[in-house]
N, CA, C and O atoms as a Tinker XYZ file with bonds, in Angstrom:
   440  protein
     1  N     52.197000  158.309000  -47.387000    73     2
     2  CA    52.188000  159.565000  -46.682000    64     1     3
     3  C     53.595000  159.850000  -46.190000    63     2     4     5
     4  O     54.333000  158.939000  -45.817000    81     3
     5  N     53.951000  161.103000  -46.194000    73     3     6
     6  CA    55.309000  161.498000  -45.843000    64     5     7
     7  C     55.277000  162.699000  -44.915000    63     6     8     9
     8  O     54.256000  163.380000  -44.821000    81     7
     9  N     56.370000  162.969000  -44.235000    73     7    10
    10  CA    56.410000  164.111000  -43.342000    64     9    11
    11  C     57.805000  164.677000  -43.161000    63    10    12    13
    12  O     58.763000  164.181000  -43.755000    81    11
    13  N     57.922000  165.706000  -42.349000    73    11    14
    14  CA    59.159000  166.402000  -41.953000    64    13    15
    15  C     60.056000  166.770000  -43.132000    63    14    16    17
    16  O     61.122000  166.182000  -43.315000    81    15
    17  N     59.627000  167.729000  -43.915000    73    15    18
    18  CA    60.373000  168.157000  -45.089000    64    17    19
    19  C     61.193000  169.418000  -44.871000    63    18    20    21
    20  O     61.998000  169.789000  -45.726000    81    19
    21  N     60.997000  170.084000  -43.728000    73    19    22
    22  CA    61.704000  171.335000  -43.443000    64    21    23
    23  C     61.555000  172.353000  -44.575000    63    22    24    25
    24  O     62.522000  172.992000  -44.991000    81    23
    25  N     60.337000  172.484000  -45.054000    73    23    26
    26  CA    60.018000  173.484000  -46.057000    64    25    27
    27  C     59.789000  174.820000  -45.368000    63    26    28    29
    28  O     59.505000  174.865000  -44.171000    81    27
    29  N     59.911000  175.893000  -46.112000    73    27    30
    30  CA    59.711000  177.200000  -45.499000    64    29    31
    31  C     58.253000  177.607000  -45.565000    63    30    32    33
    32  O     57.514000  177.351000  -44.615000    81    31
    33  N     57.815000  178.221000  -46.627000    73    31    34
    34  CA    56.460000  178.767000  -46.691000    64    33    35
    35  C     55.816000  178.445000  -48.037000    63    34    36    37
    36  O     56.479000  178.054000  -48.998000    81    35
    37  N     54.506000  178.625000  -48.062000    73    35    38
    38  CA    53.807000  178.507000  -49.341000    64    37    39
    39  C     54.401000  179.501000  -50.330000    63    38    40    41
    40  O     54.860000  180.576000  -49.943000    81    39
    41  N     54.390000  179.147000  -51.568000    73    39    42
    42  CA    54.929000  179.957000  -52.662000    64    41    43
    43  C     56.447000  180.113000  -52.599000    63    42    44    45
    44  O     57.016000  180.889000  -53.366000    81    43
    45  N     57.105000  179.393000  -51.704000    73    43    46
    46  CA    58.553000  179.343000  -51.644000    64    45    47
    47  C     59.031000  178.377000  -52.730000    63    46    48    49
    48  O     58.350000  177.384000  -52.987000    81    47
    49  N     60.175000  178.626000  -53.379000    73    47    50
    50  CA    60.633000  177.722000  -54.441000    64    49    51
    51  C     60.774000  176.258000  -53.998000    63    50    52    53
    52  O     60.502000  175.354000  -54.789000    81    51
    53  N     61.188000  176.011000  -52.764000    73    51    54
    54  CA    61.295000  174.625000  -52.294000    64    53    55
    55  C     59.914000  173.983000  -52.165000    63    54    56    57
    56  O     59.728000  172.813000  -52.498000    81    55
    57  N     58.958000  174.759000  -51.680000    73    55    58
    58  CA    57.593000  174.253000  -51.568000    64    57    59
    59  C     57.026000  173.970000  -52.956000    63    58    60    61
    60  O     56.392000  172.938000  -53.177000    81    59
    61  N     57.252000  174.870000  -53.865000    73    59    62
    62  CA    56.752000  174.690000  -55.235000    64    61    63
    63  C     57.370000  173.454000  -55.882000    63    62    64    65
    64  O     56.682000  172.729000  -56.601000    81    63
    65  N     58.652000  173.201000  -55.640000    73    63    66
    66  CA    59.290000  171.991000  -56.159000    64    65    67
    67  C     58.652000  170.750000  -55.548000    63    66    68    69
    68  O     58.447000  169.744000  -56.229000    81    67
    69  N     58.342000  170.832000  -54.268000    73    67    70
    70  CA    57.715000  169.725000  -53.548000    64    69    71
    71  C     56.363000  169.360000  -54.163000    63    70    72    73
    72  O     56.124000  168.194000  -54.475000    81    71
    73  N     55.481000  170.340000  -54.341000    73    71    74
    74  CA    54.147000  170.045000  -54.859000    64    73    75
    75  C     54.153000  169.750000  -56.362000    63    74    76    77
    76  O     53.209000  169.146000  -56.873000    81    75
    77  N     55.201000  170.168000  -57.073000    73    75    78
    78  CA    55.264000  169.889000  -58.505000    64    77    79
    79  C     55.445000  168.398000  -58.787000    63    78    80    81
    80  O     55.231000  167.962000  -59.918000    81    79
    81  N     55.833000  167.612000  -57.788000    73    79    82
    82  CA    56.001000  166.169000  -57.963000    64    81    83
    83  C     54.681000  165.424000  -57.938000    63    82    84    85
    84  O     54.630000  164.232000  -58.244000    81    83
    85  N     53.603000  166.127000  -57.572000    73    83    86
    86  CA    52.304000  165.479000  -57.446000    64    85    87
    87  C     51.925000  165.196000  -56.010000    63    86    88    89
    88  O     50.806000  164.759000  -55.742000    81    87
    89  N     52.846000  165.440000  -55.069000    73    87    90
    90  CA    52.494000  165.289000  -53.659000    64    89    91
    91  C     51.512000  166.384000  -53.276000    63    90    92    93
    92  O     51.647000  167.529000  -53.708000    81    91
    93  N     50.528000  166.030000  -52.465000    73    91    94
    94  CA    49.487000  166.966000  -52.094000    64    93    95
    95  C     49.417000  167.112000  -50.582000    63    94    96    97
    96  O     48.990000  166.184000  -49.894000    81    95
    97  N     49.836000  168.281000  -50.041000    73    95    98
    98  CA    49.643000  168.538000  -48.615000    64    97    99
    99  C     48.290000  169.226000  -48.407000    63    98   100   101
   100  O     47.944000  170.129000  -49.170000    81    99
   101  N     47.534000  168.831000  -47.416000    73    99   102
   102  CA    46.204000  169.417000  -47.233000    64   101   103
   103  C     46.282000  170.878000  -46.794000    63   102   104   105
   104  O     47.120000  171.244000  -45.970000    81   103
   105  N     45.408000  171.698000  -47.347000    73   103   106
   106  CA    45.386000  173.122000  -47.004000    64   105   107
   107  C     44.977000  173.347000  -45.552000    63   106   108   109
   108  O     45.274000  174.400000  -44.988000    81   107
   109  N     44.304000  172.382000  -44.941000    73   107   110
   110  CA    43.892000  172.518000  -43.551000    64   109   111
   111  C     45.098000  172.631000  -42.609000    63   110   112   113
   112  O     44.960000  173.107000  -41.482000    81   111
   113  N     46.260000  172.202000  -43.060000    73   111   114
   114  CA    47.462000  172.312000  -42.228000    64   113   115
   115  C     48.190000  173.645000  -42.415000    63   114   116   117
   116  O     49.181000  173.904000  -41.731000    81   115
   117  N     47.719000  174.488000  -43.325000    73   115   118
   118  CA    48.425000  175.746000  -43.605000    64   117   119
   119  C     48.476000  176.691000  -42.414000    63   118   120   121
   120  O     49.414000  177.481000  -42.302000    81   119
   121  N     47.505000  176.632000  -41.535000    73   119   122
   122  CA    47.445000  177.621000  -40.455000    64   121   123
   123  C     47.691000  177.041000  -39.067000    63   122   124   125
   124  O     47.546000  177.755000  -38.075000    81   123
   125  N     48.057000  175.777000  -38.973000    73   123   126
   126  CA    48.301000  175.197000  -37.647000    64   125   127
   127  C     49.745000  175.468000  -37.216000    63   126   128   129
   128  O     50.650000  175.508000  -38.049000    81   127
   129  N     49.952000  175.655000  -35.904000    73   127   130
   130  CA    51.324000  175.858000  -35.421000    64   129   131
   131  C     52.173000  174.608000  -35.651000    63   130   132   133
   132  O     51.679000  173.486000  -35.542000    81   131
   133  N     53.439000  174.808000  -35.966000    73   131   134
   134  CA    54.334000  173.685000  -36.263000    64   133   135
   135  C     55.359000  173.431000  -35.171000    63   134   136   137
   136  O     55.759000  172.285000  -34.966000    81   135
   137  N     55.798000  174.472000  -34.461000    73   135   138
   138  CA    56.835000  174.259000  -33.454000    64   137   139
   139  C     56.412000  174.866000  -32.123000    63   138   140   141
   140  O     55.567000  175.760000  -32.073000    81   139
   141  N     57.007000  174.372000  -31.054000    73   139   142
   142  CA    56.683000  174.868000  -29.719000    64   141   143
   143  C     57.200000  176.287000  -29.510000    63   142   144   145
   144  O     56.849000  176.936000  -28.524000    81   143
   145  N     58.021000  176.768000  -30.419000    73   143   146
   146  CA    58.557000  178.125000  -30.300000    64   145   147
   147  C     57.753000  179.151000  -31.090000    63   146   148   149
   148  O     58.048000  180.345000  -31.025000    81   147
   149  N     56.739000  178.706000  -31.839000    73   147   150
   150  CA    55.878000  179.635000  -32.571000    64   149   151
   151  C     54.954000  180.346000  -31.602000    63   150   152   153
   152  O     53.990000  179.750000  -31.121000    81   151
   153  N     55.226000  181.595000  -31.310000    73   151   154
   154  CA    54.313000  182.346000  -30.466000    64   153   155
   155  C     53.850000  183.623000  -31.156000    63   154   156   157
   156  O     53.106000  184.414000  -30.577000    81   155
   157  N     54.289000  183.817000  -32.385000    73   155   158
   158  CA    53.890000  185.012000  -33.123000    64   157   159
   159  C     52.836000  184.711000  -34.183000    63   158   160   161
   160  O     52.460000  185.589000  -34.959000    81   159
   161  N     52.362000  183.467000  -34.212000    73   159   162
   162  CA    51.337000  183.010000  -35.160000    64   161   163
   163  C     51.794000  183.078000  -36.619000    63   162   164   165
   164  O     50.970000  183.020000  -37.531000    81   163
   165  N     53.115000  183.202000  -36.842000    73   163   166
   166  CA    53.583000  183.174000  -38.228000    64   165   167
   167  C     53.472000  181.749000  -38.749000    63   166   168   169
   168  O     53.570000  180.784000  -37.990000    81   167
   169  N     53.269000  181.638000  -40.030000    73   167   170
   170  CA    53.062000  180.327000  -40.632000    64   169   171
   171  C     54.399000  179.735000  -41.038000    63   170   172   173
   172  O     55.122000  180.303000  -41.857000    81   171
   173  N     54.715000  178.595000  -40.459000    73   171   174
   174  CA    55.907000  177.843000  -40.838000    64   173   175
   175  C     55.457000  176.509000  -41.414000    63   174   176   177
   176  O     54.414000  175.974000  -41.038000    81   175
   177  N     56.245000  175.990000  -42.317000    73   175   178
   178  CA    55.878000  174.741000  -42.976000    64   177   179
   179  C     57.014000  173.732000  -42.871000    63   178   180   181
   180  O     57.283000  172.981000  -43.809000    81   179
   181  N     57.681000  173.725000  -41.709000    73   179   182
   182  CA    58.815000  172.821000  -41.519000    64   181   183
   183  C     58.395000  171.375000  -41.736000    63   182   184   185
   184  O     59.126000  170.599000  -42.351000    81   183
   185  N     57.252000  171.022000  -41.246000    73   183   186
   186  CA    56.749000  169.655000  -41.385000    64   185   187
   187  C     55.556000  169.667000  -42.325000    63   186   188   189
   188  O     54.807000  170.641000  -42.396000    81   187
   189  N     55.400000  168.590000  -43.028000    73   187   190
   190  CA    54.249000  168.425000  -43.907000    64   189   191
   191  C     53.789000  166.983000  -43.825000    63   190   192   193
   192  O     54.575000  166.083000  -43.528000    81   191
   193  N     52.545000  166.778000  -44.085000    73   191   194
   194  CA    52.030000  165.452000  -44.401000    64   193   195
   195  C     51.510000  165.581000  -45.820000    63   194   196   197
   196  O     50.744000  166.493000  -46.133000    81   195
   197  N     51.923000  164.678000  -46.659000    73   195   198
   198  CA    51.536000  164.782000  -48.070000    64   197   199
   199  C     51.376000  163.390000  -48.663000    63   198   200   201
   200  O     51.944000  162.415000  -48.171000    81   199
   201  N     50.602000  163.325000  -49.711000    73   199   202
   202  CA    50.399000  162.064000  -50.399000    64   201   203
   203  C     50.098000  162.350000  -51.856000    63   202   204   205
   204  O     49.706000  163.456000  -52.227000    81   203
   205  N     50.293000  161.313000  -52.683000    73   203   206
   206  CA    49.931000  161.422000  -54.089000    64   205   207
   207  C     48.418000  161.262000  -54.160000    63   206   208   209
   208  O     47.876000  160.223000  -53.785000    81   207
   209  N     47.750000  162.289000  -54.638000    73   207   210
   210  CA    46.293000  162.348000  -54.591000    64   209   211
   211  C     45.628000  161.557000  -55.712000    63   210   212   213
   212  O     44.522000  161.043000  -55.543000    81   211
   213  N     46.292000  161.460000  -56.840000    73   211   214
   214  CA    45.664000  160.785000  -57.972000    64   213   215
   215  C     46.579000  159.713000  -58.529000    63   214   216   217
   216  O     47.793000  159.734000  -58.325000    81   215
   217  N     45.985000  158.802000  -59.217000    73   215   218
   218  CA    46.707000  157.726000  -59.870000    64   217   219
   219  C     47.225000  158.224000  -61.218000    63   218   220   221
   220  O     46.458000  158.738000  -62.032000    81   219
   221  N     48.527000  158.070000  -61.448000    73   219   222
   222  CA    49.076000  158.388000  -62.763000    64   221   223
   223  C     50.252000  157.477000  -63.044000    63   222   224   225
   224  O     50.686000  156.737000  -62.161000    81   223
   225  N     50.771000  157.518000  -64.245000    73   223   226
   226  CA    51.848000  156.609000  -64.645000    64   225   227
   227  C     53.136000  156.858000  -63.875000    63   226   228   229
   228  O     53.888000  155.921000  -63.607000    81   227
   229  N     53.401000  158.127000  -63.514000    73   227   230
   230  CA    54.640000  158.443000  -62.802000    64   229   231
   231  C     54.598000  158.018000  -61.344000    63   230   232   233
   232  O     55.619000  157.619000  -60.784000    81   231
   233  N     53.438000  158.098000  -60.731000    73   231   234
   234  CA    53.294000  157.799000  -59.311000    64   233   235
   235  C     52.046000  156.947000  -59.079000    63   234   236   237
   236  O     51.045000  157.453000  -58.572000    81   235
   237  N     52.088000  155.660000  -59.441000    73   235   238
   238  CA    50.893000  154.844000  -59.248000    64   237   239
   239  C     50.597000  154.668000  -57.760000    63   238   240   241
   240  O     51.504000  154.416000  -56.966000    81   239
   241  N     49.348000  154.798000  -57.394000    73   239   242
   242  CA    48.938000  154.603000  -56.007000    64   241   243
   243  C     48.905000  153.126000  -55.681000    63   242   244   245
   244  O     48.525000  152.305000  -56.516000    81   243
   245  N     49.298000  152.794000  -54.479000    73   243   246
   246  CA    49.150000  151.414000  -54.051000    64   245   247
   247  C     47.683000  151.148000  -53.780000    63   246   248   249
   248  O     46.887000  152.081000  -53.673000    81   247
   249  N     47.327000  149.897000  -53.668000    73   247   250
   250  CA    45.942000  149.537000  -53.386000    64   249   251
   251  C     45.485000  150.151000  -52.064000    63   250   252   253
   252  O     44.344000  150.595000  -51.946000    81   251
   253  N     46.375000  150.176000  -51.072000    73   251   254
   254  CA    46.020000  150.750000  -49.772000    64   253   255
   255  C     45.728000  152.240000  -49.910000    63   254   256   257
   256  O     44.698000  152.710000  -49.426000    81   255
   257  N     46.610000  152.986000  -50.557000    73   255   258
   258  CA    46.387000  154.427000  -50.707000    64   257   259
   259  C     45.155000  154.719000  -51.543000    63   258   260   261
   260  O     44.440000  155.685000  -51.275000    81   259
   261  N     44.898000  153.903000  -52.545000    73   259   262
   262  CA    43.723000  154.115000  -53.397000    64   261   263
   263  C     42.431000  153.916000  -52.601000    63   262   264   265
   264  O     41.389000  154.452000  -52.980000    81   263
   265  N     42.483000  153.150000  -51.501000    73   263   266
   266  CA    41.269000  152.897000  -50.709000    64   265   267
   267  C     41.032000  153.979000  -49.654000    63   266   268   269
   268  O     40.020000  153.934000  -48.955000    81   267
   269  N     41.945000  154.954000  -49.523000    73   267   270
   270  CA    41.800000  156.014000  -48.527000    64   269   271
   271  C     41.172000  157.260000  -49.143000    63   270   272   273
   272  O     41.452000  157.611000  -50.289000    81   271
   273  N     40.325000  157.915000  -48.367000    73   271   274
   274  CA    39.746000  159.187000  -48.780000    64   273   275
   275  C     39.996000  160.197000  -47.671000    63   274   276   277
   276  O     39.637000  159.962000  -46.517000    81   275
   277  N     40.608000  161.315000  -48.018000    73   275   278
   278  CA    40.875000  162.362000  -47.045000    64   277   279
   279  C     39.567000  163.017000  -46.634000    63   278   280   281
   280  O     38.752000  163.363000  -47.490000    81   279
   281  N     39.357000  163.192000  -45.331000    73   279   282
   282  CA    38.087000  163.729000  -44.823000    64   281   283
   283  C     38.046000  165.253000  -44.769000    63   282   284   285
   284  O     36.983000  165.832000  -44.546000    81   283
   285  N     39.185000  165.908000  -44.968000    73   283   286
   286  CA    39.230000  167.358000  -44.826000    64   285   287
   287  C     39.534000  167.794000  -43.404000    63   286   288   289
   288  O     39.474000  168.982000  -43.087000    81   287
   289  N     39.860000  166.840000  -42.551000    73   287   290
   290  CA    40.194000  167.150000  -41.162000    64   289   291
   291  C     41.675000  166.905000  -40.933000    63   290   292   293
   292  O     42.199000  165.839000  -41.258000    81   291
   293  N     42.352000  167.914000  -40.364000    73   291   294
   294  CA    43.780000  167.812000  -40.093000    64   293   295
   295  C     44.138000  168.839000  -39.025000    63   294   296   297
   296  O     43.392000  169.790000  -38.796000    81   295
   297  N     45.264000  168.646000  -38.382000    73   295   298
   298  CA    45.683000  169.608000  -37.371000    64   297   299
   299  C     47.024000  169.260000  -36.769000    63   298   300   301
   300  O     47.747000  168.398000  -37.268000    81   299
   301  N     47.344000  169.953000  -35.680000    73   299   302
   302  CA    48.545000  169.650000  -34.910000    64   301   303
   303  C     48.124000  169.468000  -33.456000    63   302   304   305
   304  O     47.022000  169.854000  -33.068000    81   303
   305  N     49.006000  168.881000  -32.659000    73   303   306
   306  CA    48.696000  168.629000  -31.258000    64   305   307
   307  C     49.726000  169.328000  -30.385000    63   306   308   309
   308  O     50.923000  169.057000  -30.481000    81   307
   309  N     49.249000  170.235000  -29.527000    73   307   310
   310  CA    50.113000  170.956000  -28.599000    64   309   311
   311  C     50.282000  170.108000  -27.341000    63   310   312   313
   312  O     49.397000  170.055000  -26.487000    81   311
   313  N     51.429000  169.448000  -27.244000    73   311   314
   314  CA    51.693000  168.550000  -26.130000    64   313   315
   315  C     52.374000  169.233000  -24.936000    63   314   316   317
   316  O     52.556000  168.607000  -23.892000    81   315
   317  N     52.751000  170.511000  -25.082000    73   315   318
   318  CA    53.591000  171.196000  -24.089000    64   317   319
   319  C     53.012000  171.126000  -22.682000    63   318   320   321
   320  O     53.743000  170.832000  -21.736000    81   319
   321  N     51.734000  171.386000  -22.522000    73   319   322
   322  CA    51.146000  171.396000  -21.179000    64   321   323
   323  C     50.860000  169.997000  -20.642000    63   322   324   325
   324  O     50.463000  169.854000  -19.486000    81   323
   325  N     51.052000  168.972000  -21.454000    73   323   326
   326  CA    50.699000  167.610000  -21.067000    64   325   327
   327  C     51.879000  166.755000  -20.616000    63   326   328   329
   328  O     51.674000  165.687000  -20.040000    81   327
   329  N     53.100000  167.197000  -20.862000    73   327   330
   330  CA    54.272000  166.398000  -20.495000    64   329   331
   331  C     55.316000  167.258000  -19.792000    63   330   332   333
   332  O     55.479000  168.436000  -20.110000    81   331
   333  N     56.010000  166.668000  -18.847000    73   331   334
   334  CA    57.107000  167.322000  -18.141000    64   333   335
   335  C     56.743000  168.735000  -17.689000    63   334   336   337
   336  O     57.405000  169.702000  -18.065000    81   335
   337  N     55.693000  168.848000  -16.884000    73   335   338
   338  CA    55.237000  170.149000  -16.386000    64   337   339
   339  C     56.390000  170.903000  -15.725000    63   338   340   341
   340  O     57.175000  170.327000  -14.973000    81   339
   341  N     56.475000  172.174000  -16.014000    73   339   342
   342  CA    57.503000  173.011000  -15.417000    64   341   343
   343  C     58.803000  173.072000  -16.200000    63   342   344   345
   344  O     59.677000  173.879000  -15.883000    81   343
   345  N     58.943000  172.241000  -17.203000    73   343   346
   346  CA    60.166000  172.257000  -18.006000    64   345   347
   347  C     60.107000  173.417000  -19.000000    63   346   348   349
   348  O     59.042000  173.702000  -19.548000    81   347
   349  N     61.225000  174.084000  -19.235000    73   347   350
   350  CA    61.245000  175.161000  -20.226000    64   349   351
   351  C     61.024000  174.581000  -21.614000    63   350   352   353
   352  O     61.258000  173.394000  -21.843000    81   351
   353  N     60.578000  175.415000  -22.532000    73   351   354
   354  CA    60.380000  174.950000  -23.916000    64   353   355
   355  C     61.694000  174.493000  -24.529000    63   354   356   357
   356  O     61.726000  173.521000  -25.284000    81   355
   357  N     62.767000  175.182000  -24.210000    73   355   358
   358  CA    64.070000  174.782000  -24.735000    64   357   359
   359  C     64.451000  173.385000  -24.238000    63   358   360   361
   360  O     64.886000  172.546000  -25.027000    81   359
   361  N     64.292000  173.136000  -22.952000    73   359   362
   362  CA    64.593000  171.804000  -22.402000    64   361   363
   363  C     63.663000  170.754000  -22.983000    63   362   364   365
   364  O     64.086000  169.642000  -23.302000    81   363
   365  N     62.388000  171.117000  -23.119000    73   363   366
   366  CA    61.411000  170.197000  -23.687000    64   365   367
   367  C     61.751000  169.841000  -25.128000    63   366   368   369
   368  O     61.542000  168.708000  -25.563000    81   367
   369  N     62.277000  170.819000  -25.865000    73   367   370
   370  CA    62.620000  170.561000  -27.266000    64   369   371
   371  C     63.718000  169.514000  -27.394000    63   370   372   373
   372  O     63.746000  168.769000  -28.374000    81   371
   373  N     64.616000  169.445000  -26.428000    73   371   374
   374  CA    65.681000  168.440000  -26.457000    64   373   375
   375  C     65.201000  167.110000  -25.897000    63   374   376   377
   376  O     65.726000  166.059000  -26.263000    81   375
   377  N     64.217000  167.144000  -25.019000    73   375   378
   378  CA    63.718000  165.929000  -24.371000    64   377   379
   379  C     62.700000  165.202000  -25.232000    63   378   380   381
   380  O     62.721000  163.974000  -25.325000    81   379
   381  N     61.809000  165.958000  -25.863000    73   379   382
   382  CA    60.741000  165.371000  -26.693000    64   381   383
   383  C     60.919000  165.808000  -28.147000    63   382   384   385
   384  O     61.320000  165.011000  -28.996000    81   383
   385  N     60.619000  167.074000  -28.428000    73   383   386
   386  CA    60.745000  167.627000  -29.773000    64   385   387
   387  C     60.402000  169.107000  -29.725000    63   386   388   389
   388  O     59.726000  169.569000  -28.806000    81   387
   389  N     60.873000  169.843000  -30.719000    73   387   390
   390  CA    60.430000  171.232000  -30.853000    64   389   391
   391  C     59.311000  171.334000  -31.879000    63   390   392   393
   392  O     58.838000  172.433000  -32.171000    81   391
   393  N     58.882000  170.204000  -32.429000    73   391   394
   394  CA    57.810000  170.173000  -33.423000    64   393   395
   395  C     56.557000  169.560000  -32.818000    63   394   396   397
   396  O     56.624000  168.577000  -32.080000    81   395
   397  N     55.420000  170.153000  -33.140000    73   395   398
   398  CA    54.148000  169.548000  -32.764000    64   397   399
   399  C     53.848000  168.403000  -33.730000    63   398   400   401
   400  O     54.147000  168.514000  -34.919000    81   399
   401  N     53.270000  167.318000  -33.253000    73   399   402
   402  CA    52.837000  166.262000  -34.173000    64   401   403
   403  C     51.695000  166.772000  -35.056000    63   402   404   405
   404  O     50.794000  167.465000  -34.584000    81   403
   405  N     51.747000  166.427000  -36.316000    73   403   406
   406  CA    50.669000  166.743000  -37.250000    64   405   407
   407  C     49.825000  165.493000  -37.462000    63   406   408   409
   408  O     50.315000  164.373000  -37.321000    81   407
   409  N     48.559000  165.691000  -37.800000    73   407   410
   410  CA    47.693000  164.559000  -38.087000    64   409   411
   411  C     46.748000  164.908000  -39.228000    63   410   412   413
   412  O     46.413000  166.072000  -39.450000    81   411
   413  N     46.331000  163.882000  -39.936000    73   411   414
   414  CA    45.269000  163.993000  -40.939000    64   413   415
   415  C     44.349000  162.788000  -40.770000    63   414   416   417
   416  O     44.762000  161.736000  -40.283000    81   415
   417  N     43.104000  162.961000  -41.179000    73   415   418
   418  CA    42.124000  161.881000  -41.028000    64   417   419
   419  C     41.702000  161.369000  -42.395000    63   418   420   421
   420  O     41.418000  162.145000  -43.307000    81   419
   421  N     41.666000  160.058000  -42.519000    73   419   422
   422  CA    41.219000  159.383000  -43.742000    64   421   423
   423  C     40.092000  158.421000  -43.415000    63   422   424   425
   424  O     40.005000  157.916000  -42.296000    81   423
   425  N     39.236000  158.169000  -44.380000    73   423   426
   426  CA    38.296000  157.065000  -44.278000    64   425   427
   427  C     38.821000  155.957000  -45.180000    63   426   428   429
   428  O     39.554000  156.207000  -46.137000    81   427
   429  N     38.441000  154.757000  -44.861000    73   427   430
   430  CA    38.890000  153.597000  -45.640000    64   429   431
   431  C     37.666000  152.991000  -46.316000    63   430   432   433
   432  O     36.676000  152.659000  -45.663000    81   431
   433  N     37.752000  152.854000  -47.633000    73   431   434
   434  CA    36.633000  152.202000  -48.347000    64   433   435
   435  C     36.845000  150.701000  -48.317000    63   434   436   437
   436  O     37.971000  150.211000  -48.411000    81   435
   437  N     35.759000  149.995000  -48.186000    73   435   438
   438  CA    35.835000  148.526000  -48.073000    64   437   439
   439  C     36.000000  147.879000  -49.414000    63   438   440
   440  O     36.080000  146.653000  -49.502000    81   439
């Protein structure tokens, strides 16, 4: 699994190059906020979580990745109201981050 690619948007040439390698970012992350400065609900794709979804000769899955199944659940976590109350978003961005953490859920087969 990988993250923080600073991609722009879906159908952007950089995004298309990214997914052409076989990396698969879940569609459930397409509409979640990415930065603490997003207040216009525009979709940004600065960060991604992605993985090789299938086994092939170019990108063989490790045994660990092959045992994971994506559940279809993913999101971001808005930490702004939970840390350093009263701090401006700009100050918070330098203290913690201007990016929300992203998460995805997997099940592990035995």
